[in-house]
N, C-alpha and C positions, 0 to 999 in steps of 0.2 A: 125308569127310562134307562136305556142302555148307552149311557155316556161313557167316555174314556177320560180319565184324569191321570196325567203324567206328572210326577214330581221328580225333577232332576236337580240333585244337590251336588254342586261342583266341588271336587276335592274330597269326597267321601270315600275313604278306603275301607274295603271289606274286612281287613285284618283287625279293625277295632270294634267289630260288631259280634255279638254273641252267636248269631246263626252261622257265622263263618269261622267259629272256633275260638273266639276271644273269651278268656275266662277271667280277665282282669277287671273288666267293666260290666256293670249291670245295664243291659239295654232292653228292658221289658217290652217297649213298644215295637222295636225291630223284631224281637223274639216272637211276639204275637203275630206280627205281619208275616213272618216266615212260616208259622204254623198254618196260615191260611192261603199260602201262595205257591206258585211255581217259583222256586228259588234257583237262579242261574249260578251254579257253583263256580263256573269258569267263564266269566265274560270279560273281554278285553277291548279296551278302546282302540280304535283304528289309527289314532294319531293323538298327540297332545294338543294339536291345533284345534281350538274350539270351533272355528268356522268350518273346517273340514268335518268335524264331528257332527255338527248340525246339518250339514249336507247329507250325512249318512242317516241321521234320525228322520229328517223331513223329506228327503228325496230318495232314500234307499240306495244311494250311490257310495260305494266304498271310497275311502280316502285315497286309495291308490289310483283311482280312475283319473286320467288327465282332464284338466279343466276344460280343454277345448273339444272334448268328445261330447256330443249331445246326449242329454239324459234319455234313458230308455222309457221312462214313464213320467207322468206328471207328479208334481210334489203332492205330499199327503193333504195339505189344506186345499189345494186345487181340486184333487180328486173328490174330497169330501164336499166341496162346493157343488160339484156335479150331482150330488145326491141331496142337496139342500141341508147339509150338516155343517153348522158354523164351527169355526176353529178360533180359539182365543189363546193368546199368549200373555202371561203375567211374568215379569222379570225385573230384577234390579241390576241387570247387566246390560249396559247400553249397547254393547256389541251385538248381543243376542236379539234385542228388540230392533236393532237396526237392520238385521237380516230378515225379519219376519215378513215385511212387505214383499220382498222378492219371492218368498215362498207362498204367498197368497193367504195369510191369516186375515180373518175378517175383522178382528179387534185385537189391539195390542195395548196392554197396560204397562206403561213405563214407570217404574218406581225409582225414586231417588236413592242414592247411596250416601250415607252420612259418614263423615270422617270421625270415627270414634276416637276420643282422646284417652280412653281407659275402659276397663271392663264395665259392662252394664250392671246396674244395681239388681236387676231381676232378669229372669229368662225372657219375660215378655218384652223387655227393652232391647233385645238383641236384633241385629239386622235381619236374620232369617225369620225371626218371629214376626217382624213387620211384613215381610213378604207373605207369610202364611196367613196373617190377619186379613190382608187384602184378598187372598184366595178364598178364605172362609166366607167373606162377605159376598164374593162372586158365587160361591156354592149356594148360599141361602137365597140370593135374589135373582139368580139367572138359571143355574142348572136345576135346582130342586123343584122349580116351578115350571120348567120347560116341558112342552108336550112333544118334543122331537129330540133325537140324540144330538149331542154336541161333544167336541173335543176341547178339553182345557189342558193346556201345557203350562206348567209352572217351572221356571228355571230360577234357582237361587244361587247367587255367587258363593254363599255359605262359607265353607272352609278355605276358599281361595281369596275371599274378599276381606274378611274381618274375623279375628279371634276375640270376640267381645263378650263371651259368656262370663257370668259372675265369677270372680276370683275364688270364691269359696268352693266351687266345683273342682277347681284345680287343686286347691290345698288339701281337700279330703282324700286325694289320691296319693299324697306324699307321706312317707314314713318319717318318724321323728329324726332319724339320722340323715335324711335327704337334704341337699341344699335347698335354699329358698326357691319356691316355684316362680318362674319369671312372670311378669305382668304384661308381656308384650300384647299388643292389639293387632298390629300389622303382621300378617303371616310372614315368616322368614323366607327369604329367597337367596340361598347361599350355595357355594360349592367349595369343597376342599379336596385336594389330591391326597392329603394326609388324613388318617383316621380322626374323626371328631372326638373331642374329650367326652368320656362317658357321662359326666355330670351335665354337660350341655345337651347331649342327646336326651337324657332323662327329662330335663326341664321342658324341652320341646314336646316330648311324648306326653308329659303330664298336661301341658297346655292344650295340645290337640285333643287329648282324651276328655278334658273338661268341655270342649266344644261338642264332642260326641254326646256327652250326657245331656247338654242343653238341647241338642238336636233331637235326641230320643224323646225328651219331654215335649218338644214342639210337635213331633210326629204323633204322639199320643193325643195331644190337643186337637190336631187337625183331623185325625181319624174319628175322634169322639164327635166332632161337629158333623162329619160326613154321615155317621151312623144315626145322628139325630134327625135326619131328613129321609123319610120313607121313599121319596122320589129318587134317591140315589142308591137304593138297595141293589139294583140290577146293573150298577156301573162297574166297569173295569178300573182298577187302580194299579198303576205301575210306579214303583219307586226305584230310581237308579241314580247313577252319577255319570257325567261325561268322561271324567278322568279322576285318578286318585291323587294322593299327596305324598311325595317321597319325604322321608324323615331321616336321611343321612346314611342309609345302608350302603349306597354306592358313592357316597360323597356329596350327593345332590340333596338339597333341602328345598321343598316348595317349588316355586315357579321359576327357579334359575336353571338355565341350560338343560332343557329336558333330555333325559337319558332313557332309552327304551328298555326298562326293566319292569318287573311285575309290580313294584311298589308305586309306579306311576300308571301303568296300563290296566291292571286288574281293577274292576269296578263291581259293586254289588248290583243285583237286579232282582226285584221281587215283582211278580206279575200275579195280581189277585183278581180272580173272576168270581162271579156269583156262584153259589152252590148249584151243581148240576151242569155248569158250563165248562168245567175243566177240573183236572186233578190237582191236588196239593202234593208236590214232590220236589226232589232236588234234580235238576237237569245237569248232568255231567258232561254233555257235549260242549265243545268249545264254541262260544257265541261271541258276536260283536255288535257294534252299534247299529248296523243295518238290520239286525234281527228285531230290534224294537220297531222299526218301520214295518216289517213284515207282520209282526203281531198285531199292530194297529190296523193294517190292511185286512187281516183275517177278521178282526173284531167287527169292523164296519162293513164287511162284505165287499171290499174293493178288489178289483182285478189288478194284478201287477205282473209285468213282464219279467220281473226279477224273481227267480225262484227262492222260496223260503227254505230255511235249513231245519226247521222244526215246527211243530204245531202244539199249541197249548190246549186245543180242543179235545174234550173227553172222547169223542167218537173217532179220533184219528189214531192210527196205529203208530206205536213208538218205534223208532228206528234210529240208528246212528248214520249220519250223512256221510257220503263218500268224501266230502271235503271237510272233515272234522279237524280243522286247524284254524288258528287265527293268524292274521297278517297285519302288522302295524308298521308305520313308517313316519319319518320326520327328518327333514334337513339332510338328506343323503344317507341316513341310517335306516335300518329295518330290522324287524324281528319276525320269526316264525315260531309259533307255539303249537306243538302237537301233543297228543296224549303222553308221549314218551320223552320229548325233548323241547328245549327252549334254545333257539339259535339266534344270536345277536350279530348282525352285520353292521359294524360301526362305519361312520363316514370315513374315518381314518383308523388304521390299526388292524390288528388281527381279528379274525372271526372268533367269537366266543360260543361255547357250547355248555349247556347245563342239563343234567338228567332230571326228568320229571317222573312222578310227582314229588319225589323225595326232597329235592332241593327247592324248597318253596320260594326263596327270595334270591336265587342265583348267586350263591356264595362260592360254591366249589366248581371251578372251571375245568372242563374235562376234554377240551378239543384235541389235545395231543394224545389222549388215550383212545379216542375214537375217530381217527382220520376218515374212516369209511362213512361215518355219519356226516361229518363236515362236508365231504365231497357230495354226498347225496343231497344235503341241504342246499349247497351252492347251486346244484343243477335244478333243484326244485324251485329255488328262488328265481332263477332265470325264467322258468316256465310260468311262474305266477306273474312276473313283470310283463311277459309277452301277452298273457291272457288279458290282463287289465288294460293293456295298451290297445287291444283290438276288439275283444268281445267280453266286457266286464261281467256279463251274466253267466258266462261259462267258467266258473272256478275249476281249476284242474283238480283231479282226485288226488288224495294223499297217498303216496307210495307206502306199501306195507311196511317196509323197513323203518320208516319214520314214525309209524303208529305203534310199533311193538314196545310196550312199556316194560317188557322183561329185559330189554337192553341186550 
């Protein structure tokens, strides 16, 4: 049966996964998933605000669209209900489950979050494993036996809720001369204008990496259970994250004072479809949260007034969209990412410019070297703002100057 299963892991940064170039960690489950999926190499969250992100996921509405503008199309669950396709949400985040009724989910499974006092004894005892255990039970008793398509959306607070993986996973990543690996369970939320102590950054990175190892094991378990049910063989499986997790590159760590750089905004996305329904490849076009909405509309055959920017279907022609850029915003600040540039418009202070793709994490600021690009970005930003304020479906085309990666 052609179900769709979405696994959204909050705080999952692509830089810690093998398919996105990490050579420090072994992530075999993510590697296998990448081999079988369309992998979005450059997907960016539209905002660090989770409520706005889920409006994008479930309504197809970009975070820049004013809240008082009426939506151009029904929500995804509402549209599915018109075709008698049930939509279910499973989550341990009470905010996410609280929004589900507004968007028309048929069933909502609210899971409690426990206040961990220390690392779990086993991976099965972690919070994210408990979320997936509930989802596995749902797969076996609901989806695998269903005679009609369904949508199952799983949101796990994951790396933004608790770092409760067994401490041994962290310790195995440390060298003999390294400081002791911290045993923190609550994810850090800090900011410093001064550079962080390298040993402190190393400890946070090792702790976060331990969570990734546990998550990879959980993903292997979840997919093994999926594959054990023949009734799920024709299902789509999407694994992504609403937003990443900064670890101090720009002074920000975790959930404190969101700053719009790639360590927060760039997220992984794996879209796996059954053999014969789509190709396995890397998608290098710049994608955003609303594109997940469009993929699910395509899968279920739903009409949408919001134009999609790419197609995963095998019989569609591949092309680069005219609007090949990402636009993200939060609390008066904004960023525009194009194939050639990353421009940061802070709420206060000077505009920052970084060359792409070479400067992966926005380290070398070059605004004074390319005032022509800053001027073009400023004009383009005004055009984007005007478009979203009036006709959000008509994203302006990217000027050629801003797309030229030869700089």
